[in-house]
N, C-alpha and C positions, 0 to 999 in steps of 0.2 A: 904348742898344739891348740887347735881350735876347740873351744868349749862347746859341747853338744848337750842340749837339754834332753832328758829322757822322761817322757810322760808315761805313766802306767794307767792304762784303761782297764781297770781291775775286774770289772764284771759286766758292764752294759746290761743286756738282757739274757746273757748266757745261762743255760741250765747246767746241770752237773752230769749229764749223761755221757759227755765226751771228755770231761775232765772234772774230777770230784773236788778240785781245789779252788773253784770259783768262790770268792767270798761274798756272802750275802748279809750277815748281821753286822751291826756296828763294831762289835768286838773283832770279828774276822777282818773287817776292812782296816781297822786300826792296827792289828797285828801285821797285815799285809803291808801297810805303809811303812812300818818299822823295818821289816825285812827288805823291802824294796829300796828304802833309803840306804841301808847298809850295802846293798848290791850296786848302787850307783844311780838311782832314780832321783828326780828333783821335783816331780809334780804328780799328784794323784787325781785321777778323774774317776768318779764312781756314780752309780745309780743306787738309790735307796731301794732295798729289797726286803720282802718278808723273810725273816730268818728261817722259817720252817719250810715254806713252799717255793721261795724264790720269786714270787709274784712281784711286779713293780709296786712300789709304795710312793705315794705323792705327798705324804705327811711331812710337814716341816720338822716335826719332832724327830722323825727317823733320820732325816738329813742331818739335823743338828747333832744327834747322838754319834753319827759316823764321823762328822767333822771333829767333834771333841775327842773321839777315840784316836783319830789320826794325829791330832796335835798333842795329845798326852804322850804319844809314843815316838813322834818324829817331828822333823822340821820341814817336811814336804809342803810345797804349795798345794792348795786344795781347790778343786773345781768340780762341783756337782753338776749333774745334767739338768736340762729343763724338761725332760720327759719325752722329747721328740714327738712322734706321731701317736703316742699313747694318750695324749691330751690334745683336744682340738682347739680349745679357747686359748688365745695367746696370753691373756692375763692370768689364766689359771696355770699355764705352764710356768710362769715366773713368780707365782705367789709365794713359794717357799723361799726364794731369794730375798724377797721383801721382808719376810718374817725373820730369816736368819741374819739379815743385816742389822737388826735392832740390837744385837748382842755381839760385841767384838769377839767373844769366845767362839761364836758359831758363824761369824761372817766369812763367807768364802773369799779367796783371793781373786778368783776368776769365775765367770759364768759364760757358757758357750751360746752363741747366736748362730743358727744355721741360715745362711743367706741364700736359700733356694727353696723352691717348691719342687719336691723330688718324688719320683716313683721308686719305692723301695722294694718292689717285688724282685727277688733274686732270680737270676737265670744261670743255669748250668748246662753247658754243651752236652748233648746226649740225653739230658733229662727234661729240658724245657724250663718253663717258669715254675718256681717252687710255690709261688702264691700269685694271685692276680688281682688283688684289691687293696694294696697297701700304698696309700699316697700320703706324703708328709707335706702339708700345706702351710706356707709362710707368706702371707700377704705383706705388702709394704706397710700398711697400717698396723698390722700385728707386730712386725719387726720393730717399727718405730716405738710402739707401746712397750715392748720388752726392753729395748735399749734404754728408754727413759726410766723404767722401774729398776733396772740393774744399776744405772748410775746413781739414782736416788738412794739405793741401798748401800752405796759406798764400795761397790764391787767393780772390778775391771771387766770389760767385754773382751771375749775371745772369739774372733770371727771365724766361722767354719765355712770353708769354700768347697763346694761339691763339684764345681765345674767352672768354665770361663765366665758364664753368666753371673756366678756368685762374685767374681772379682769386680765386675762392672757395678753390681749393686753396692759392694763395699766402697768403690770410688765415689758413687753418688752420695752415700751417707757421709763420707768424708767431706765432699764438696759442700754439702748442706750444713756442715758443722755439727752433725749429730753423732759422729764417731771421730775420735782423735786421729791425727795423721800418723801417729806411731802407736800401734797396738799389735798384739800377737795374733797370728792367723794360723789356721790348721787346714792343710790340703788333704782332701779325702780322695783316695784312689781305690778303685774296686774293679775286679774282673766280673763280679756277679751283679752289682748294682749298675745297670746299663746307663743310668743318667750321669754316672761319674766317669772320669777319665780312667783308662786302663792302668794297671799296676806295672807301668814300664817307665823308662827314663823319658821317652817321648811324651807319655801322658803327663808326667810330672812337669816337664818343661813347658808344655802347653799352658798350664795354669800359671807357672812362674813368669812366663813371658807377658802375661796380662795383669800382673799385680800392679795396682796404681802407684806403688812406691817399691822399688826393688830392694830398699833397705829394711822392709818390714821383717821382724823376726817370724819365721814360719816353721811349723812342724808338719811332718808327713805321716799319714797313717794309711794302712791298707785294710779296708773293711772286708772281712770274710776270707782272709788268707794270711799266710805267714808274714809277709813283708820283709823277711830277713834278707832276700837277695838284693833289695834296693838300698840297704844301709850305706854301702860305699858311695853310691851315686848321690845320696842325700848329703852325706858328710862333705863330699867334694864340692857341692854347690853351696855350702855354708848353711845348711838347714839343720833342723832338730827332728826328733823322732818320737813317735807314739806307738806303744806296743802293749799287749796285755791279753789275759784270758777272756776278756769281754769280746774281743774280736776274733780270736782263733785259739783252739785248745793246744796247739803246738805238739802234736803227736811225734813230730820229728825229734823232739827233745825228751820223749818218754811220756811221763805224766807230770809235767812240771808245776810248781807253784809260780806265782807271778815273779817272785824274786829270782827264780831260776831262769826265767825268760830275760829279765833285766840283766843278769850276769852274762848271758850269751850275747845280748845286744851290746853290752859294754865291751866284751871281748872283740866284737867286730868293729865297733867304733874305734878302738885303739889300733886295730889292724889297718884301718883306713886313715890313720894319722890324727885322730881326734882324741878328746879326753872328756869323760862325763862331767857335766856341770853340777856343782853343789846346789842345794836349794837357794842359798844366798846369791850365788852367781846367776842362777836362773832368774831370780827376781830382778836383777839388774839388766840382764839380757832382754827380758820381756818388757822392760820399761815400767816395772812396778816398784822400783826402789824409791 
């Protein structure tokens, strides 16, 4: 059976109005990591949050506390965010990675680089645009600076691809020798973020067709929806999966915890002929061993 990496996107910027189980504090994220590993996950992606209000935190100490809590309770690989559009300065976005890298106990395994400037205003048919002023700006100079800081921190880059243009930027950085020719990538699909390809097999294939190297390990995520219907297609294509309450509250599963979502994804992976990868297997598959 093909080994399939399951990444848990545990909280992003999700609030608790649609699901009360979104983890915010370091302790909650650590508990989530242990439960998700038991359910079959291999990688934890998180945003540091204020434990009382859920507001984004950009403090390296908050990130470090969450990473230590994850590692005390699990063997999951750990990948914190860079803060996306909530921070405008590229070096400010990556400052916590630099700080975390000074201590092996808090050094992340991966850090994500979003290789696109993207309009993040979601659109819903029948309702229109839900906002009209949210742009996520990533200049080439800013991306280059972030890549350099991440590498100097001893952390691996995880390239996030929002569209075909992102794949071409990835290829350019590889040609320049600033990104390795083998690195993990994440394919973002969304029916609400119109800058992304739609959450269909055709949308997925459009990005995969333009990857600079068809052998790159890739994960697929659906931003702003369930993503469950695409699992079979991803497994058939040799890909890996990203799920979690950060992207969708999963009302179709009741009021689940992240581990409940993982369990359902694992069930579907096995039905498609795959098997969830362990953290050690994920490390090897992503080229981190």
